[in-house]
C-alpha positions, 0 to 999 in steps of 0.5 A: 500499500502506498499512502501520500502525506500533503504536509508541508512545515518550516521555521516560518508555519511551524514543524508540528505538521510534520510532527505529528503526521510524521507519527503516523508515518513511521506507523506505516511504514513499520506495517510494511506500506511505503511513504511519500510527502508531497510538499513545499519543504523537502527540506524539513520532511527530511529534518523531521520525518522518517528517513525510509519516507520519499518525497515529492516537492510541489511548486504552491501551498495552496494551489490544488491544480499542482496535485497531479503530480500525486496520482501520479505516483499510483497513490492508494490513501493521501492523508492531507494536514494543512490550514491551507486547504480548503473544502476545494482543495480536499474535493480536488484530491478525493476525486483521485483517491480516499483522502485523511484529513488532519483538522485542528479546528473548523476553518474548511468545510470538511470533504474526506473519507477519515477526519483526525482532530487529536485535541482534547476540544474537538468532539466539541467543534460543529463541523460542516461536511461536502458529501457524506460525512467522512469516519470520526477520530475525535480526540485525545484517543486519536492524538498522533504521537511518535512511537518513542513516546508510546514505548515510553507511556506504557512504562512507570515514570520515575517519581522524585519527591523533591525534584530535581530534574525539568525541561523546558520546550517550546516545540520546533520554534520559538515564535513568542521567544518564550524560551528564555522567559522560561528560564528566567524562572529557574533563577534561585533554584539548584535544579538541573533544567535541560533546555530545548532549542528546536530546528527552527529557532532563531533566538537560541544567542540569547537562550544561551546567555540567558541560561548562564546567568541563572543559578539553576544547572542550565544545559542547552540542547539543539534539536536531542535525538534523545528528547523522549526521554528527557521529558520522560525523566523530567519532574516538570516541564515549562512550555507552549500549548502545541503538540508537545504539550500532549506527549508529555501528558502520555509520558506523566509529565506535570506542566506549566505551559503558555499557548503562543499562537492563536490556535494553541487557546482551545488546547491552554483552555482545556488544559486548566479546565480539566486541571491537567496543566499549570497554564499561563496567559502570555501577557503573564508568562513572566510572573506566571512561569516563575510561579507554576515552576514554584509551585511545582518545587514545594506541592508533591501533590500537585506534581502526583496528581498531574501525572496521574491525570496526564497518563489517564487523559493520554494513553499514547496508543492514538497513532496506532488507532488512526493508522487502523483507519487509513488502512480500513480505507483500501481493500483489505486484500491490497492491503495485507 
């Protein structure tokens, strides 16, 4: 079976689409299927996604006429994850192959065979559909997480009554320049703090300078290959409200977080309402991050509760469930 992913990513639009579809691509590859990315950013696909995927470079993000190259490569199923993909774009693909749409919101009507939205708020949205309703994969049971996260989520996370380690991770691109503020929240502590610099960070020098100024044992690491292990071993984390949030919940790592782009606001609200994290308003990050860090240092019961509730909310098996839905779109004999 050959699955084509229509996905872009990079420093300007973020890496979240590539990270989550990369998880699904890896699961398909592990089951013996072929994967190709049709993208305007093949260099970032090479950087973020599994090394065994192929790429086809497209000229434009939002023009369905460029999709002829997808149907020219004998596609069985197409997976579409793009904020540029309006209903006309979806219909153009679905006219050629079964279509899986990954969408975080309802900005466009849906014309697809499967709709995937792994966010907490997914079932509360009012979707508009064109043609038949798709199969629904909604909520954190279907959140796309990397295999490394799934594997660690099956283990019991470490517990220290008094925290020793923390991690700062804002995702692939720190568009709000929030990492230096998060690092300053650890001044006055003696924690070991792993400060993650993603592949699209424009502010690495400022982060390193800030890390040198605080009392904590800060270690700035750029795009570390062992990031899942670093998150798993941390007693708590400070981060954004993007896809990494779901990874941390699955790992049982308590979180202080703040939305850094508009489309993270709904995640922030859901986290707060469910008491899954300490959520900091974007206008109050300096004080909020500091207070959040201090509270986790002083309140072991809060950390224990968040660890348990996070793992209950996100079991880490969403990628396998979505993969099963993708494979169901093709005749059973063709899949085996």
